[in-house]
PDB file as gemmi writes it, atoms N, CA and C in Angstrom:
CRYST1    1.000    1.000    1.000  90.00  90.00  90.00 P 1                      
ATOM      1  N   MET A   1     -57.515  58.973 -78.467  1.00  0.00           N  
ATOM      2  CA  MET A   1     -58.379  60.041 -77.982  1.00  0.00           C  
ATOM      3  C   MET A   1     -57.589  60.836 -76.944  1.00  0.00           C  
ATOM      4  N   ASN A   2     -57.337  62.092 -77.207  1.00  0.00           N  
ATOM      5  CA  ASN A   2     -56.543  62.945 -76.329  1.00  0.00           C  
ATOM      6  C   ASN A   2     -57.430  63.850 -75.488  1.00  0.00           C  
ATOM      7  N   ILE A   3     -58.296  63.254 -74.718  1.00  0.00           N  
ATOM      8  CA  ILE A   3     -59.192  64.009 -73.853  1.00  0.00           C  
ATOM      9  C   ILE A   3     -58.856  63.653 -72.410  1.00  0.00           C  
ATOM     10  N   GLU A   4     -58.483  64.661 -71.626  1.00  0.00           N  
ATOM     11  CA  GLU A   4     -58.114  64.414 -70.236  1.00  0.00           C  
ATOM     12  C   GLU A   4     -59.315  64.444 -69.303  1.00  0.00           C  
ATOM     13  N   SER A   5     -60.229  65.374 -69.559  1.00  0.00           N  
ATOM     14  CA  SER A   5     -61.397  65.493 -68.679  1.00  0.00           C  
ATOM     15  C   SER A   5     -62.596  66.009 -69.452  1.00  0.00           C  
ATOM     16  N   VAL A   6     -63.763  65.681 -68.919  1.00  0.00           N  
ATOM     17  CA  VAL A   6     -65.037  66.123 -69.492  1.00  0.00           C  
ATOM     18  C   VAL A   6     -65.864  66.690 -68.346  1.00  0.00           C  
ATOM     19  N   THR A   7     -66.444  67.860 -68.574  1.00  0.00           N  
ATOM     20  CA  THR A   7     -67.331  68.469 -67.582  1.00  0.00           C  
ATOM     21  C   THR A   7     -68.746  68.501 -68.145  1.00  0.00           C  
ATOM     22  N   LEU A   8     -69.651  67.880 -67.422  1.00  0.00           N  
ATOM     23  CA  LEU A   8     -71.064  67.841 -67.797  1.00  0.00           C  
ATOM     24  C   LEU A   8     -71.834  68.745 -66.847  1.00  0.00           C  
ATOM     25  N   THR A   9     -72.550  69.703 -67.418  1.00  0.00           N  
ATOM     26  CA  THR A   9     -73.431  70.557 -66.630  1.00  0.00           C  
ATOM     27  C   THR A   9     -74.843  70.365 -67.174  1.00  0.00           C  
ATOM     28  N   ALA A  10     -75.732  69.901 -66.305  1.00  0.00           N  
ATOM     29  CA  ALA A  10     -77.111  69.625 -66.714  1.00  0.00           C  
ATOM     30  C   ALA A  10     -78.069  70.450 -65.874  1.00  0.00           C  
ATOM     31  N   LYS A  11     -79.197  70.791 -66.485  1.00  0.00           N  
ATOM     32  CA  LYS A  11     -80.285  71.460 -65.769  1.00  0.00           C  
ATOM     33  C   LYS A  11     -81.548  70.646 -65.978  1.00  0.00           C  
ATOM     34  N   ARG A  12     -82.282  70.422 -64.881  1.00  0.00           N  
ATOM     35  CA  ARG A  12     -83.544  69.679 -64.948  1.00  0.00           C  
ATOM     36  C   ARG A  12     -84.679  70.584 -64.495  1.00  0.00           C  
ATOM     37  N   TRP A  13     -85.811  70.406 -65.157  1.00  0.00           N  
ATOM     38  CA  TRP A  13     -87.015  71.160 -64.785  1.00  0.00           C  
ATOM     39  C   TRP A  13     -88.186  70.187 -64.692  1.00  0.00           C  
ATOM     40  N   PHE A  14     -88.894  70.244 -63.581  1.00  0.00           N  
ATOM     41  CA  PHE A  14     -90.067  69.400 -63.360  1.00  0.00           C  
ATOM     42  C   PHE A  14     -91.314  70.200 -63.677  1.00  0.00           C  
ATOM     43  N   GLN A  15     -92.091  69.715 -64.641  1.00  0.00           N  
ATOM     44  CA  GLN A  15     -93.336  70.362 -65.058  1.00  0.00           C  
ATOM     45  C   GLN A  15     -94.453  69.849 -64.157  1.00  0.00           C  
ATOM     46  N   LYS A  16     -94.833  70.656 -63.186  1.00  0.00           N  
ATOM     47  CA  LYS A  16     -95.807  70.219 -62.180  1.00  0.00           C  
ATOM     48  C   LYS A  16     -97.174  69.884 -62.772  1.00  0.00           C  
ATOM     49  N   THR A  17     -97.594  70.639 -63.770  1.00  0.00           N  
ATOM     50  CA  THR A  17     -98.923  70.448 -64.355  1.00  0.00           C  
ATOM     51  C   THR A  17     -99.137  69.028 -64.870  1.00  0.00           C  
ATOM     52  N   TYR A  18     -98.162  68.514 -65.621  1.00  0.00           N  
ATOM     53  CA  TYR A  18     -98.311  67.197 -66.233  1.00  0.00           C  
ATOM     54  C   TYR A  18     -97.385  66.140 -65.632  1.00  0.00           C  
ATOM     55  N   GLY A  19     -96.529  66.543 -64.709  1.00  0.00           N  
ATOM     56  CA  GLY A  19     -95.645  65.598 -64.040  1.00  0.00           C  
ATOM     57  C   GLY A  19     -94.483  65.114 -64.885  1.00  0.00           C  
ATOM     58  N   ASN A  20     -94.066  65.908 -65.867  1.00  0.00           N  
ATOM     59  CA  ASN A  20     -92.950  65.532 -66.731  1.00  0.00           C  
ATOM     60  C   ASN A  20     -91.668  66.224 -66.285  1.00  0.00           C  
ATOM     61  N   THR A  21     -90.538  65.632 -66.622  1.00  0.00           N  
ATOM     62  CA  THR A  21     -89.234  66.229 -66.327  1.00  0.00           C  
ATOM     63  C   THR A  21     -88.476  66.416 -67.628  1.00  0.00           C  
ATOM     64  N   TYR A  22     -87.845  67.567 -67.784  1.00  0.00           N  
ATOM     65  CA  TYR A  22     -87.059  67.904 -68.963  1.00  0.00           C  
ATOM     66  C   TYR A  22     -85.670  68.339 -68.533  1.00  0.00           C  
ATOM     67  N   HIS A  23     -84.715  68.239 -69.448  1.00  0.00           N  
ATOM     68  CA  HIS A  23     -83.354  68.636 -69.111  1.00  0.00           C  
ATOM     69  C   HIS A  23     -82.615  69.183 -70.334  1.00  0.00           C  
ATOM     70  N   THR A  24     -81.545  69.920 -70.057  1.00  0.00           N  
ATOM     71  CA  THR A  24     -80.591  70.354 -71.068  1.00  0.00           C  
ATOM     72  C   THR A  24     -79.198  69.982 -70.579  1.00  0.00           C  
ATOM     73  N   VAL A  25     -78.266  69.897 -71.519  1.00  0.00           N  
ATOM     74  CA  VAL A  25     -76.905  69.465 -71.216  1.00  0.00           C  
ATOM     75  C   VAL A  25     -75.909  70.405 -71.882  1.00  0.00           C  
ATOM     76  N   VAL A  26     -74.839  70.740 -71.156  1.00  0.00           N  
ATOM     77  CA  VAL A  26     -73.686  71.437 -71.717  1.00  0.00           C  
ATOM     78  C   VAL A  26     -72.462  70.586 -71.395  1.00  0.00           C  
ATOM     79  N   LEU A  27     -71.701  70.222 -72.429  1.00  0.00           N  
ATOM     80  CA  LEU A  27     -70.461  69.459 -72.258  1.00  0.00           C  
ATOM     81  C   LEU A  27     -69.286  70.348 -72.594  1.00  0.00           C  
ATOM     82  N   GLN A  28     -68.253  70.300 -71.774  1.00  0.00           N  
ATOM     83  CA  GLN A  28     -67.032  71.061 -72.022  1.00  0.00           C  
ATOM     84  C   GLN A  28     -65.846  70.120 -71.878  1.00  0.00           C  
ATOM     85  N   TYR A  29     -64.971  70.140 -72.874  1.00  0.00           N  
ATOM     86  CA  TYR A  29     -63.736  69.363 -72.795  1.00  0.00           C  
ATOM     87  C   TYR A  29     -62.712  69.950 -73.746  1.00  0.00           C  
ATOM     88  N   VAL A  30     -61.468  69.532 -73.573  1.00  0.00           N  
ATOM     89  CA  VAL A  30     -60.386  69.993 -74.435  1.00  0.00           C  
ATOM     90  C   VAL A  30     -59.842  68.780 -75.179  1.00  0.00           C  
ATOM     91  N   LYS A  31     -59.794  68.894 -76.493  1.00  0.00           N  
ATOM     92  CA  LYS A  31     -59.261  67.810 -77.313  1.00  0.00           C  
ATOM     93  C   LYS A  31     -58.148  68.371 -78.183  1.00  0.00           C  
ATOM     94  N   ASP A  32     -56.973  67.794 -78.068  1.00  0.00           N  
ATOM     95  CA  ASP A  32     -55.798  68.235 -78.826  1.00  0.00           C  
ATOM     96  C   ASP A  32     -55.555  69.733 -78.657  1.00  0.00           C  
ATOM     97  N   GLY A  33     -55.742  70.231 -77.451  1.00  0.00           N  
ATOM     98  CA  GLY A  33     -55.488  71.636 -77.138  1.00  0.00           C  
ATOM     99  C   GLY A  33     -56.594  72.597 -77.525  1.00  0.00           C  
ATOM    100  N   LYS A  34     -57.671  72.098 -78.091  1.00  0.00           N  
ATOM    101  CA  LYS A  34     -58.786  72.955 -78.510  1.00  0.00           C  
ATOM    102  C   LYS A  34     -59.977  72.752 -77.586  1.00  0.00           C  
ATOM    103  N   PRO A  35     -60.485  73.846 -76.999  1.00  0.00           N  
ATOM    104  CA  PRO A  35     -61.671  73.702 -76.145  1.00  0.00           C  
ATOM    105  C   PRO A  35     -62.912  73.440 -76.993  1.00  0.00           C  
ATOM    106  N   ILE A  36     -63.729  72.524 -76.533  1.00  0.00           N  
ATOM    107  CA  ILE A  36     -64.962  72.166 -77.240  1.00  0.00           C  
ATOM    108  C   ILE A  36     -66.125  72.289 -76.273  1.00  0.00           C  
ATOM    109  N   VAL A  37     -67.173  72.961 -76.718  1.00  0.00           N  
ATOM    110  CA  VAL A  37     -68.388  73.125 -75.919  1.00  0.00           C  
ATOM    111  C   VAL A  37     -69.550  72.619 -76.753  1.00  0.00           C  
ATOM    112  N   LEU A  38     -70.312  71.681 -76.196  1.00  0.00           N  
ATOM    113  CA  LEU A  38     -71.484  71.119 -76.871  1.00  0.00           C  
ATOM    114  C   LEU A  38     -72.719  71.410 -76.045  1.00  0.00           C  
ATOM    115  N   ARG A  39     -73.818  71.762 -76.706  1.00  0.00           N  
ATOM    116  CA  ARG A  39     -75.073  72.063 -76.022  1.00  0.00           C  
ATOM    117  C   ARG A  39     -76.191  71.251 -76.648  1.00  0.00           C  
ATOM    118  N   SER A  40     -77.022  70.716 -75.784  1.00  0.00           N  
ATOM    119  CA  SER A  40     -78.186  69.975 -76.284  1.00  0.00           C  
ATOM    120  C   SER A  40     -79.387  70.912 -76.297  1.00  0.00           C  
ATOM    121  N   GLY A  41     -80.420  70.460 -76.945  1.00  0.00           N  
ATOM    122  CA  GLY A  41     -81.701  71.141 -76.832  1.00  0.00           C  
ATOM    123  C   GLY A  41     -82.404  70.617 -75.586  1.00  0.00           C  
ATOM    124  N   ILE A  42     -83.669  70.914 -75.464  1.00  0.00           N  
ATOM    125  CA  ILE A  42     -84.450  70.433 -74.325  1.00  0.00           C  
ATOM    126  C   ILE A  42     -84.917  69.005 -74.611  1.00  0.00           C  
ATOM    127  N   HIS A  43     -84.654  68.119 -73.652  1.00  0.00           N  
ATOM    128  CA  HIS A  43     -85.014  66.702 -73.798  1.00  0.00           C  
ATOM    129  C   HIS A  43     -85.887  66.266 -72.640  1.00  0.00           C  
ATOM    130  N   TYR A  44     -86.764  65.311 -72.923  1.00  0.00           N  
ATOM    131  CA  TYR A  44     -87.577  64.684 -71.887  1.00  0.00           C  
ATOM    132  C   TYR A  44     -86.724  63.639 -71.178  1.00  0.00           C  
ATOM    133  N   GLY A  45     -86.875  63.514 -69.885  1.00  0.00           N  
ATOM    134  CA  GLY A  45     -86.184  62.460 -69.150  1.00  0.00           C  
ATOM    135  C   GLY A  45     -85.943  62.856 -67.712  1.00  0.00           C  
ATOM    136  N   TYR A  46     -86.220  61.955 -66.817  1.00  0.00           N  
ATOM    137  CA  TYR A  46     -86.072  62.238 -65.391  1.00  0.00           C  
ATOM    138  C   TYR A  46     -84.837  61.522 -64.842  1.00  0.00           C  
ATOM    139  N   GLY A  47     -84.559  61.710 -63.571  1.00  0.00           N  
ATOM    140  CA  GLY A  47     -83.415  61.060 -62.938  1.00  0.00           C  
ATOM    141  C   GLY A  47     -82.116  61.486 -63.576  1.00  0.00           C  
ATOM    142  N   GLU A  48     -81.312  60.500 -63.963  1.00  0.00           N  
ATOM    143  CA  GLU A  48     -80.026  60.795 -64.588  1.00  0.00           C  
ATOM    144  C   GLU A  48     -80.069  60.637 -66.107  1.00  0.00           C  
ATOM    145  N   GLN A  49     -81.224  60.789 -66.691  1.00  0.00           N  
ATOM    146  CA  GLN A  49     -81.358  60.682 -68.144  1.00  0.00           C  
ATOM    147  C   GLN A  49     -80.463  61.695 -68.861  1.00  0.00           C  
ATOM    148  N   TYR A  50     -80.180  62.808 -68.218  1.00  0.00           N  
ATOM    149  CA  TYR A  50     -79.298  63.821 -68.807  1.00  0.00           C  
ATOM    150  C   TYR A  50     -77.914  63.218 -69.115  1.00  0.00           C  
ATOM    151  N   ASN A  51     -77.481  62.242 -68.329  1.00  0.00           N  
ATOM    152  CA  ASN A  51     -76.188  61.601 -68.536  1.00  0.00           C  
ATOM    153  C   ASN A  51     -76.195  60.787 -69.831  1.00  0.00           C  
ATOM    154  N   GLN A  52     -77.338  60.202 -70.179  1.00  0.00           N  
ATOM    155  CA  GLN A  52     -77.492  59.493 -71.451  1.00  0.00           C  
ATOM    156  C   GLN A  52     -77.509  60.486 -72.611  1.00  0.00           C  
ATOM    157  N   THR A  53     -78.209  61.598 -72.434  1.00  0.00           N  
ATOM    158  CA  THR A  53     -78.226  62.640 -73.459  1.00  0.00           C  
ATOM    159  C   THR A  53     -76.810  63.129 -73.720  1.00  0.00           C  
ATOM    160  N   ALA A  54     -76.028  63.306 -72.651  1.00  0.00           N  
ATOM    161  CA  ALA A  54     -74.641  63.751 -72.778  1.00  0.00           C  
ATOM    162  C   ALA A  54     -73.814  62.735 -73.561  1.00  0.00           C  
ATOM    163  N   LEU A  55     -74.015  61.445 -73.296  1.00  0.00           N  
ATOM    164  CA  LEU A  55     -73.284  60.400 -74.020  1.00  0.00           C  
ATOM    165  C   LEU A  55     -73.623  60.446 -75.505  1.00  0.00           C  
ATOM    166  N   ASP A  56     -74.889  60.580 -75.838  1.00  0.00           N  
ATOM    167  CA  ASP A  56     -75.303  60.645 -77.245  1.00  0.00           C  
ATOM    168  C   ASP A  56     -74.674  61.847 -77.937  1.00  0.00           C  
ATOM    169  N   LEU A  57     -74.657  62.990 -77.262  1.00  0.00           N  
ATOM    170  CA  LEU A  57     -74.082  64.218 -77.801  1.00  0.00           C  
ATOM    171  C   LEU A  57     -72.582  64.049 -78.023  1.00  0.00           C  
ATOM    172  N   PHE A  58     -71.907  63.495 -77.036  1.00  0.00           N  
ATOM    173  CA  PHE A  58     -70.456  63.286 -77.103  1.00  0.00           C  
ATOM    174  C   PHE A  58     -70.097  62.313 -78.221  1.00  0.00           C  
ATOM    175  N   CYS A  59     -70.791  61.183 -78.288  1.00  0.00           N  
ATOM    176  CA  CYS A  59     -70.506  60.178 -79.322  1.00  0.00           C  
ATOM    177  C   CYS A  59     -70.736  60.736 -80.725  1.00  0.00           C  
ATOM    178  N   ALA A  60     -71.766  61.533 -80.903  1.00  0.00           N  
ATOM    179  CA  ALA A  60     -72.043  62.134 -82.208  1.00  0.00           C  
ATOM    180  C   ALA A  60     -70.925  63.099 -82.600  1.00  0.00           C  
ATOM    181  N   GLN A  61     -70.459  63.902 -81.658  1.00  0.00           N  
ATOM    182  CA  GLN A  61     -69.396  64.873 -81.930  1.00  0.00           C  
ATOM    183  C   GLN A  61     -68.071  64.185 -82.242  1.00  0.00           C  
ATOM    184  N   GLU A  62     -67.753  63.141 -81.504  1.00  0.00           N  
ATOM    185  CA  GLU A  62     -66.459  62.470 -81.639  1.00  0.00           C  
ATOM    186  C   GLU A  62     -66.488  61.280 -82.601  1.00  0.00           C  
ATOM    187  N   ASN A  63     -67.618  61.059 -83.253  1.00  0.00           N  
ATOM    188  CA  ASN A  63     -67.780  59.928 -84.175  1.00  0.00           C  
ATOM    189  C   ASN A  63     -67.415  58.600 -83.512  1.00  0.00           C  
ATOM    190  N   ILE A  64     -67.927  58.421 -82.300  1.00  0.00           N  
ATOM    191  CA  ILE A  64     -67.718  57.189 -81.553  1.00  0.00           C  
ATOM    192  C   ILE A  64     -69.008  56.388 -81.610  1.00  0.00           C  
ATOM    193  N   GLU A  65     -68.899  55.160 -82.058  1.00  0.00           N  
ATOM    194  CA  GLU A  65     -70.081  54.305 -82.066  1.00  0.00           C  
ATOM    195  C   GLU A  65     -70.217  53.671 -80.693  1.00  0.00           C  
ATOM    196  N   ASN A  66     -71.409  53.687 -80.169  1.00  0.00           N  
ATOM    197  CA  ASN A  66     -71.670  53.054 -78.882  1.00  0.00           C  
ATOM    198  C   ASN A  66     -71.954  51.592 -79.157  1.00  0.00           C  
ATOM    199  N   PRO A  67     -70.945  50.719 -78.980  1.00  0.00           N  
ATOM    200  CA  PRO A  67     -71.109  49.329 -79.393  1.00  0.00           C  
ATOM    201  C   PRO A  67     -72.263  48.623 -78.696  1.00  0.00           C  
ATOM    202  N   SER A  68     -72.908  47.734 -79.425  1.00  0.00           N  
ATOM    203  CA  SER A  68     -74.032  46.971 -78.866  1.00  0.00           C  
ATOM    204  C   SER A  68     -73.544  45.625 -78.351  1.00  0.00           C  
ATOM    205  N   ASN A  69     -74.217  45.128 -77.335  1.00  0.00           N  
ATOM    206  CA  ASN A  69     -73.897  43.789 -76.855  1.00  0.00           C  
ATOM    207  C   ASN A  69     -74.803  42.778 -77.551  1.00  0.00           C  
ATOM    208  N   GLN A  70     -74.768  41.551 -77.128  1.00  0.00           N  
ATOM    209  CA  GLN A  70     -75.520  40.497 -77.809  1.00  0.00           C  
ATOM    210  C   GLN A  70     -77.031  40.688 -77.748  1.00  0.00           C  
ATOM    211  N   HIS A  71     -77.529  41.479 -76.804  1.00  0.00           N  
ATOM    212  CA  HIS A  71     -78.972  41.696 -76.694  1.00  0.00           C  
ATOM    213  C   HIS A  71     -79.420  42.950 -77.435  1.00  0.00           C  
ATOM    214  N   GLY A  72     -78.501  43.633 -78.116  1.00  0.00           N  
ATOM    215  CA  GLY A  72     -78.851  44.832 -78.861  1.00  0.00           C  
ATOM    216  C   GLY A  72     -78.893  46.077 -77.999  1.00  0.00           C  
ATOM    217  N   ASN A  73     -78.485  45.972 -76.739  1.00  0.00           N  
ATOM    218  CA  ASN A  73     -78.450  47.144 -75.863  1.00  0.00           C  
ATOM    219  C   ASN A  73     -77.117  47.851 -75.994  1.00  0.00           C  
ATOM    220  N   LYS A  74     -77.096  49.114 -75.681  1.00  0.00           N  
ATOM    221  CA  LYS A  74     -75.862  49.868 -75.759  1.00  0.00           C  
ATOM    222  C   LYS A  74     -74.892  49.407 -74.676  1.00  0.00           C  
ATOM    223  N   LYS A  75     -73.615  49.417 -75.012  1.00  0.00           N  
ATOM    224  CA  LYS A  75     -72.586  49.030 -74.040  1.00  0.00           C  
ATOM    225  C   LYS A  75     -72.504  50.070 -72.929  1.00  0.00           C  
ATOM    226  N   TYR A  76     -72.570  51.332 -73.326  1.00  0.00           N  
ATOM    227  CA  TYR A  76     -72.515  52.424 -72.360  1.00  0.00           C  
ATOM    228  C   TYR A  76     -73.887  53.077 -72.281  1.00  0.00           C  
ATOM    229  N   TYR A  77     -74.330  53.349 -71.090  1.00  0.00           N  
ATOM    230  CA  TYR A  77     -75.610  54.029 -70.913  1.00  0.00           C  
ATOM    231  C   TYR A  77     -75.412  55.489 -70.536  1.00  0.00           C  
ATOM    232  N   TYR A  78     -74.313  55.772 -69.838  1.00  0.00           N  
ATOM    233  CA  TYR A  78     -74.059  57.127 -69.359  1.00  0.00           C  
ATOM    234  C   TYR A  78     -72.675  57.580 -69.789  1.00  0.00           C  
ATOM    235  N   LEU A  79     -72.518  58.876 -69.972  1.00  0.00           N  
ATOM    236  CA  LEU A  79     -71.210  59.435 -70.294  1.00  0.00           C  
ATOM    237  C   LEU A  79     -70.225  59.177 -69.158  1.00  0.00           C  
ATOM    238  N   SER A  80     -70.705  59.221 -67.930  1.00  0.00           N  
ATOM    239  CA  SER A  80     -69.819  58.961 -66.789  1.00  0.00           C  
ATOM    240  C   SER A  80     -69.213  57.561 -66.880  1.00  0.00           C  
ATOM    241  N   GLN A  81     -69.990  56.585 -67.305  1.00  0.00           N  
ATOM    242  CA  GLN A  81     -69.498  55.211 -67.451  1.00  0.00           C  
ATOM    243  C   GLN A  81     -68.456  55.135 -68.570  1.00  0.00           C  
ATOM    244  N   PHE A  82     -68.747  55.790 -69.683  1.00  0.00           N  
ATOM    245  CA  PHE A  82     -67.804  55.811 -70.804  1.00  0.00           C  
ATOM    246  C   PHE A  82     -66.471  56.408 -70.367  1.00  0.00           C  
ATOM    247  N   CYS A  83     -66.517  57.526 -69.670  1.00  0.00           N  
ATOM    248  CA  CYS A  83     -65.292  58.195 -69.220  1.00  0.00           C  
ATOM    249  C   CYS A  83     -64.512  57.318 -68.245  1.00  0.00           C  
ATOM    250  N   ARG A  84     -65.214  56.711 -67.313  1.00  0.00           N  
ATOM    251  CA  ARG A  84     -64.544  55.840 -66.335  1.00  0.00           C  
ATOM    252  C   ARG A  84     -63.811  54.696 -67.032  1.00  0.00           C  
ATOM    253  N   GLU A  85     -64.452  54.063 -68.004  1.00  0.00           N  
ATOM    254  CA  GLU A  85     -63.849  52.922 -68.681  1.00  0.00           C  
ATOM    255  C   GLU A  85     -62.748  53.316 -69.657  1.00  0.00           C  
ATOM    256  N   ASN A  86     -62.672  54.608 -70.012  1.00  0.00           N  
ATOM    257  CA  ASN A  86     -61.642  55.092 -70.927  1.00  0.00           C  
ATOM    258  C   ASN A  86     -60.641  56.015 -70.239  1.00  0.00           C  
ATOM    259  N   ASN A  87     -60.612  55.969 -68.907  1.00  0.00           N  
ATOM    260  CA  ASN A  87     -59.661  56.752 -68.101  1.00  0.00           C  
ATOM    261  C   ASN A  87     -59.698  58.246 -68.408  1.00  0.00           C  
ATOM    262  N   ILE A  88     -60.898  58.782 -68.515  1.00  0.00           N  
ATOM    263  CA  ILE A  88     -61.106  60.217 -68.710  1.00  0.00           C  
ATOM    264  C   ILE A  88     -61.720  60.756 -67.426  1.00  0.00           C  
ATOM    265  N   VAL A  89     -61.128  61.807 -66.866  1.00  0.00           N  
ATOM    266  CA  VAL A  89     -61.670  62.414 -65.651  1.00  0.00           C  
ATOM    267  C   VAL A  89     -63.022  63.029 -65.989  1.00  0.00           C  
ATOM    268  N   PHE A  90     -64.021  62.778 -65.149  1.00  0.00           N  
ATOM    269  CA  PHE A  90     -65.393  63.223 -65.424  1.00  0.00           C  
ATOM    270  C   PHE A  90     -65.921  64.060 -64.269  1.00  0.00           C  
ATOM    271  N   PHE A  91     -66.445  65.230 -64.591  1.00  0.00           N  
ATOM    272  CA  PHE A  91     -67.071  66.106 -63.605  1.00  0.00           C  
ATOM    273  C   PHE A  91     -68.551  66.223 -63.952  1.00  0.00           C  
ATOM    274  N   ASN A  92     -69.408  66.034 -62.957  1.00  0.00           N  
ATOM    275  CA  ASN A  92     -70.854  66.024 -63.169  1.00  0.00           C  
ATOM    276  C   ASN A  92     -71.504  67.090 -62.293  1.00  0.00           C  
ATOM    277  N   ASN A  93     -72.205  68.020 -62.929  1.00  0.00           N  
ATOM    278  CA  ASN A  93     -72.947  69.059 -62.220  1.00  0.00           C  
ATOM    279  C   ASN A  93     -74.380  69.045 -62.724  1.00  0.00           C  
ATOM    280  N   CYS A  94     -75.334  68.854 -61.827  1.00  0.00           N  
ATOM    281  CA  CYS A  94     -76.739  68.854 -62.220  1.00  0.00           C  
ATOM    282  C   CYS A  94     -77.503  69.799 -61.305  1.00  0.00           C  
ATOM    283  N   TYR A  95     -78.282  70.669 -61.912  1.00  0.00           N  
ATOM    284  CA  TYR A  95     -79.054  71.652 -61.156  1.00  0.00           C  
ATOM    285  C   TYR A  95     -80.529  71.507 -61.501  1.00  0.00           C  
ATOM    286  N   ASP A  96     -81.374  71.572 -60.493  1.00  0.00           N  
ATOM    287  CA  ASP A  96     -82.814  71.608 -60.715  1.00  0.00           C  
ATOM    288  C   ASP A  96     -83.238  73.067 -60.758  1.00  0.00           C  
ATOM    289  N   VAL A  97     -83.953  73.448 -61.809  1.00  0.00           N  
ATOM    290  CA  VAL A  97     -84.399  74.830 -61.969  1.00  0.00           C  
ATOM    291  C   VAL A  97     -85.910  74.902 -61.789  1.00  0.00           C  
ATOM    292  N   LYS A  98     -86.399  76.083 -61.441  1.00  0.00           N  
ATOM    293  CA  LYS A  98     -87.821  76.251 -61.133  1.00  0.00           C  
ATOM    294  C   LYS A  98     -88.681  76.542 -62.354  1.00  0.00           C  
ATOM    295  N   ARG A  99     -88.075  77.127 -63.396  1.00  0.00           N  
ATOM    296  CA  ARG A  99     -88.853  77.536 -64.569  1.00  0.00           C  
ATOM    297  C   ARG A  99     -88.263  76.952 -65.844  1.00  0.00           C  
ATOM    298  N   GLN A 100     -89.107  76.669 -66.804  1.00  0.00           N  
ATOM    299  CA  GLN A 100     -88.663  76.101 -68.067  1.00  0.00           C  
ATOM    300  C   GLN A 100     -87.662  77.015 -68.760  1.00  0.00           C  
ATOM    301  N   ARG A 101     -87.874  78.294 -68.710  1.00  0.00           N  
ATOM    302  CA  ARG A 101     -86.989  79.234 -69.402  1.00  0.00           C  
ATOM    303  C   ARG A 101     -85.555  79.200 -68.861  1.00  0.00           C  
ATOM    304  N   GLU A 102     -85.385  78.702 -67.625  1.00  0.00           N  
ATOM    305  CA  GLU A 102     -84.056  78.611 -67.048  1.00  0.00           C  
ATOM    306  C   GLU A 102     -83.244  77.463 -67.634  1.00  0.00           C  
ATOM    307  N   LEU A 103     -83.871  76.565 -68.377  1.00  0.00           N  
ATOM    308  CA  LEU A 103     -83.149  75.476 -69.021  1.00  0.00           C  
ATOM    309  C   LEU A 103     -82.185  75.990 -70.086  1.00  0.00           C  
ATOM    310  N   ASP A 104     -82.546  77.082 -70.726  1.00  0.00           N  
ATOM    311  CA  ASP A 104     -81.749  77.621 -71.836  1.00  0.00           C  
ATOM    312  C   ASP A 104     -80.637  78.558 -71.381  1.00  0.00           C  
ATOM    313  N   LYS A 105     -80.626  78.948 -70.142  1.00  0.00           N  
ATOM    314  CA  LYS A 105     -79.621  79.927 -69.686  1.00  0.00           C  
ATOM    315  C   LYS A 105     -78.332  79.269 -69.295  1.00  0.00           C  
TER     316      LYS A 105                                                      
END                                                                             
């Protein structure tokens, strides 16, 4: 895997009416000299759930299986953990936005 660094940019929006949190993810990295940009749709999840969404997006793009341990849980939960264990520099940017429409911008 010839990836030196991965930049994760996430946006979170808190829906006050129902108390739900949603997020979107943009991943940027260069593989074999080619820039790659991945974008997720809007996902439910609070806290650092966006980091899990980023891992799922990255693994799907790179055809990486997230190996399971003996209990059937994923070995990696966050993209940051995957990058750390594979010596890939990881940059994490998360912004809270006020309106749902700002998730797509």
